C-alpha positions in Angstrom: 209.6 34.3 203.3 211.4 31.0 202.2 211.6 30.2 198.4 212.4 26.7 198.2 211.5 23.5 200.5 213.1 20.5 199.7 212.6 20.0 196.0 209.1 22.1 195.6 209.4 26.0 194.6 207.5 28.1 197.1 205.1 30.2 195.5 203.3 32.2 198.0 202.5 31.8 202.3 199.0 30.4 202.3 198.6 31.3 206.1 199.3 30.0 209.8 198.9 26.7 210.7 198.5 25.0 214.1 202.6 24.0 213.8 203.9 26.7 211.3 203.6 28.2 208.1 201.4 27.2 205.2 202.6 27.5 201.7 201.7 27.0 198.3 204.3 25.8 196.1 205.1 24.0 192.8 206.9 20.4 192.3 209.0 21.1 189.4 209.4 17.3 188.9 205.5 17.0 187.4 204.8 20.7 187.3 202.1 20.5 189.9 200.7 22.6 192.4 200.9 21.7 196.2 200.3 22.8 199.5 202.9 22.9 202.2 202.7 22.3 205.7 205.8 23.4 207.9 206.9 22.1 211.3 209.3 23.8 213.5 211.7 21.4 215.0 213.6 23.5 217.2 213.4 21.4 220.0 216.1 19.8 222.1 218.3 17.4 220.4 216.8 14.3 222.2 213.1 15.6 222.3 213.6 16.6 218.6 214.8 13.0 217.4 211.8 11.4 219.1 209.4 14.1 217.6 210.6 14.1 214.3 210.8 9.8 214.1 206.6 10.5 215.4 205.9 13.0 212.8 207.0 10.8 210.0 205.4 7.5 211.1 202.3 9.5 211.5 202.6 11.3 207.8 203.5 8.3 206.4 200.4 6.8 207.7 198.0 9.9 206.7 199.8 9.5 203.4 198.3 5.5 202.9 194.8 7.2 202.9 193.3 7.4 199.6 189.7 8.5 200.4 187.6 11.5 198.0 186.7 13.1 201.2 190.9 13.3 202.4 193.6 15.3 201.4 195.9 13.5 199.4 199.3 13.9 200.7 201.8 13.3 198.4 205.4 13.9 200.4 207.3 14.4 203.5 210.6 15.8 204.1 212.8 18.4 206.3 215.0 21.0 205.4 217.0 22.3 208.2 214.7 23.0 211.2 211.5 22.7 208.9 210.1 19.1 208.7 207.3 19.4 206.0 204.4 17.7 204.3 203.4 18.3 200.5 200.0 17.4 199.7 196.9 18.2 197.4 196.2 21.7 196.5 192.7 22.6 196.8 190.7 25.2 195.2 188.0 25.8 197.9 187.4 27.6 201.1 187.5 26.3 204.3 184.5 25.5 206.1 185.4 27.7 209.2 185.7 30.6 206.8 181.6 29.8 205.5 180.4 29.6 209.0 182.2 32.6 209.4 179.7 34.5 206.9 176.4 32.4 206.8 176.6 31.5 211.0 173.9 28.4 210.3 173.4 26.8 207.0 170.3 25.1 205.6 169.7 21.2 206.9 170.4 19.8 203.5 173.6 21.5 203.1 174.5 20.6 206.8 173.8 17.3 206.2 175.5 16.6 202.9 178.6 18.4 204.5 178.7 16.0 207.6 178.3 12.6 205.7 181.1 13.3 203.6 183.3 14.3 206.4 181.7 10.9 208.1 182.4 9.2 205.4 186.1 10.1 205.4 186.3 9.5 208.9 185.1 6.1 208.5 187.7 5.2 206.2 190.3 6.4 208.1 189.5 4.4 211.0 189.3 1.5 209.4 192.8 2.0 208.6 193.6 2.7 212.3 193.9 6.4 212.1 192.5 8.7 214.1 192.4 12.2 213.1 192.0 13.7 216.9 191.2 17.7 215.9 187.7 17.6 213.8 187.0 20.9 213.4 185.8 23.5 210.5 189.0 24.7 209.7 190.4 21.1 209.5 187.6 20.8 206.4 187.7 22.4 202.8 185.1 22.9 200.7 186.2 22.4 197.0 183.9 23.2 193.4 180.3 21.5 193.9 180.2 20.9 197.1 182.8 18.6 197.4 184.2 18.4 201.0 187.9 16.8 202.1 189.2 17.0 205.5 192.8 17.9 205.8 195.3 17.5 208.2 195.3 13.9 209.2 198.1 12.5 211.6 199.3 15.9 212.4 197.3 16.8 215.5 198.7 13.8 217.1 201.9 15.2 216.8 201.3 18.7 218.1 199.5 17.6 220.7 202.8 15.5 222.0 204.7 18.0 221.2 203.0 20.6 223.8 203.2 17.9 226.2 206.9 17.4 226.1 207.5 21.4 226.1 204.7 22.6 228.6 203.2 19.5 230.3 199.9 20.2 228.7 197.6 19.1 226.0 197.2 21.3 222.8 194.3 20.9 221.0 190.7 23.2 219.9 189.3 23.1 223.2 185.5 23.7 221.8 185.8 20.6 219.4 187.6 18.4 222.5 186.1 15.1 223.4 185.5 14.4 226.8 188.3 11.6 226.9 190.4 14.1 225.0 189.8 16.7 227.6 190.8 13.9 230.5 193.8 13.1 228.9 192.8 9.8 228.2 193.5 7.4 225.2 191.3 8.1 222.3 189.9 6.3 219.3 187.6 6.8 216.6 184.2 7.7 219.2 186.6 10.6 220.1 186.4 11.9 216.3 182.6 11.3 216.4 182.0 13.5 219.5 184.1 16.1 217.7 182.0 16.2 214.5 178.8 16.0 216.4 180.3 19.7 217.9 180.8 20.9 214.5 177.6 19.6 213.4 175.7 21.4 216.4 177.6 24.4 215.5 176.5 24.2 211.7 172.8 23.7 212.8 172.7 26.6 215.8 175.6 29.0 215.0 177.1 28.0 217.9 179.0 25.5 219.5 177.3 23.5 222.6 180.1 24.2 224.9 180.5 27.7 225.9 182.8 29.5 228.5 185.1 32.1 229.2 188.3 30.4 229.2 189.7 27.1 228.0 189.2 25.7 231.4 185.3 26.9 231.6 185.1 24.8 228.1 186.5 21.9 229.0 183.9 22.0 232.1 181.1 22.5 230.4 182.3 19.6 227.9 182.7 17.4 230.5 179.4 18.0 232.5 176.8 20.1 230.2 174.4 19.1 228.1 173.4 21.0 225.2 169.8 22.0 224.5 168.4 20.6 221.4 170.0 22.4 218.0 165.7 22.6 217.2 165.5 24.9 220.1 167.9 27.7 218.2 166.9 26.6 214.5 163.2 25.5 214.0 164.1 23.9 211.0 166.0 21.2 212.7 163.9 17.9 212.2 163.5 15.9 215.8 164.9 13.0 214.2 168.6 14.9 213.6 167.8 16.3 217.3 168.8 12.6 218.3 171.4 12.0 216.1 173.2 14.8 217.5 172.8 13.8 220.8 174.1 10.5 220.2 176.9 11.6 218.7 177.8 14.0 221.8 177.0 11.8 224.2 179.6 11.6 227.5 179.4 7.8 228.0 181.6 6.1 225.3 179.2 3.4 225.0 176.1 5.8 224.4 178.2 7.1 221.7 177.8 6.1 217.7 180.4 3.4 218.0 181.9 3.8 214.3 181.5 6.8 212.2 179.5 4.2 209.2 176.7 4.3 212.5 176.4 8.0 212.2 176.3 8.2 208.4 173.4 5.8 208.1 171.4 8.0 210.3 172.5 11.0 208.8 171.2 9.5 205.2 167.8 8.2 206.7 167.5 12.3 207.9 168.1 13.6 204.8 165.9 11.4 202.7 162.7 12.4 205.2 163.6 16.0 204.4 161.1 17.6 202.5 162.4 18.0 198.8 162.0 21.5 197.3 159.8 20.4 194.6 157.7 18.4 197.3 157.1 21.6 198.9 156.7 23.6 195.6 153.6 21.0 194.5 152.3 20.8 198.3 151.8 24.8 198.1 149.8 24.2 195.0 147.5 21.5 195.9 143.6 22.4 196.8 143.0 23.2 200.4 142.1 21.3 203.1 139.2 22.4 204.9 138.3 20.5 208.2 134.6 21.5 209.1 132.0 19.3 211.5 128.2 19.8 212.2 127.4 20.4 215.9 126.9 16.9 217.8 129.2 14.6 215.0 131.4 12.4 217.2 134.5 13.2 214.5 135.0 15.7 212.6 136.0 14.2 209.1 138.0 16.5 206.6 136.4 17.9 203.2 138.1 19.0 200.1 137.2 22.2 199.0 138.5 22.4 195.2 140.4 25.4 195.7 137.1 27.3 196.3 136.7 30.4 198.2 135.0 29.9 201.7 132.2 32.5 200.6 131.4 29.4 198.1 131.9 26.6 200.0 129.9 27.1 203.1 126.5 26.7 204.8 126.2 30.5 205.4 126.7 30.3 201.0 123.9 27.6 200.9 121.6 29.8 202.8 122.1 32.9 200.5 121.4 31.2 197.5 118.7 29.6 199.1 117.3 33.2 200.3 117.5 34.3 197.0 115.8 32.0 195.5 113.0 30.1 197.7 109.9 31.0 199.4 110.2 31.9 203.2 108.9 28.7 204.6 111.5 26.9 202.7 114.5 28.7 203.9 113.0 29.0 207.7 112.9 25.0 207.1 116.6 24.7 205.4 118.0 27.4 208.2 116.6 25.0 210.6 118.5 21.6 208.9 121.5 23.4 208.6 121.6 25.2 211.8 122.6 28.6 210.3 120.6 31.7 211.0 119.0 33.2 207.9 120.7 36.1 206.0 119.7 39.6 206.2 119.0 41.5 203.1 122.2 43.5 203.5 124.3 40.1 204.4 122.5 38.9 200.5 123.4 42.3 198.9 127.2 42.1 200.1 127.8 38.2 198.9 125.8 38.7 195.3 128.4 40.4 193.3 130.7 37.6 194.8 128.3 34.5 194.1 127.2 36.6 190.4 123.4 36.3 191.7 121.5 39.6 191.9 119.2 40.1 195.5 116.6 40.8 192.3 116.2 37.3 191.5 114.0 37.5 195.3 111.6 39.2 193.5 110.6 37.0 190.7 107.1 35.8 190.0 105.5 33.1 191.4 106.4 30.3 189.0 110.0 31.1 189.3 109.8 31.1 193.0 108.2 27.7 193.0 111.0 26.5 190.5 113.1 27.6 192.9 111.4 25.8 195.6 112.7 22.1 193.6 116.1 23.8 193.4 116.0 23.8 197.1 114.5 20.6 197.7 117.4 19.3 195.5 119.8 20.8 197.6 118.6 19.9 201.2 118.4 16.3 199.4 122.0 16.5 198.8 123.4 17.7 202.0 121.0 15.4 204.1 122.4 12.4 201.7 126.3 13.6 202.6 125.4 13.6 206.3 124.0 10.3 206.1 126.9 9.1 204.1 129.6 10.5 206.6 127.7 9.4 209.7 128.0 5.6 207.7 131.2 6.0 206.3 
């Protein structure tokens, strides 16, 4: 491992990037930790000069970007055959690592991440910079769920280098837009397509275009229409299906024309999601029981105030009448409610729940007459309720 890059003191190796090694280093001038991405310039002299000039041009352009969702570039330089970019050192994790562990994330969290990435892309596009390699490994999740995009301006250089050497286009095939696959000029809508692929993966656990090799993936990107994310993840709302479909439109004119449009739709979708507090509150609300009498043209909801159905039902009313009224009165109520008269066994089973003993059935005649008045009141209330329902 090298120990010095320009004035930067290399501390450790962080990993392998697309074009070289990524290091953790220290800037001794201000005692600040930085991340350094290196790029190998071991090309033929003529190719090297052209590539190096473009590298500095792209790096400087990316260095002008100052946005909360874009990693800050501090410096650019060269040591021997190695060009490097010194940038903000982020204490966090790549989104790629997060997805490798969790496959899919809660819809709310997915929207939070994608909105932040889209905001960063929107800012870059306004400054005429296209990322060209939007994918989970170029997105960092840092403390408190804050998101930063990395590798701005670098993807184009990697692509140019490989074309110079082999005539092929380098990229991340699973996240490339159709115009990238065809080798056409790209604009901000290409980044939006790649972000749509990333959104699809975060919602479903897999990318929308799959193949056994690069050619198969590219063919799928150009020709296949992926299934709606909700097919794989029922938690995905219908509105988000449409957002994904528009981001992944193969026709440039049918796609989101700028990242701001995408941000607005994603925010509207997030606002429409049920909040956790609302879901918990709804679970505590009284149940809504819908019932209808035979012959009613329209069923009307009846609010049951937390009562068990053994209490809030026609059958319960009949059991109460059978225990308190005369046989004739019970028969009349049975016809009115169109409910069969309960047997003594049914009354005995229900009595402990309602707190009414079947011994009440064997009261004296005066008590039975009192029960008749109660029955008349019950019937009157029921008839009045049915009359009101028909009117209103």
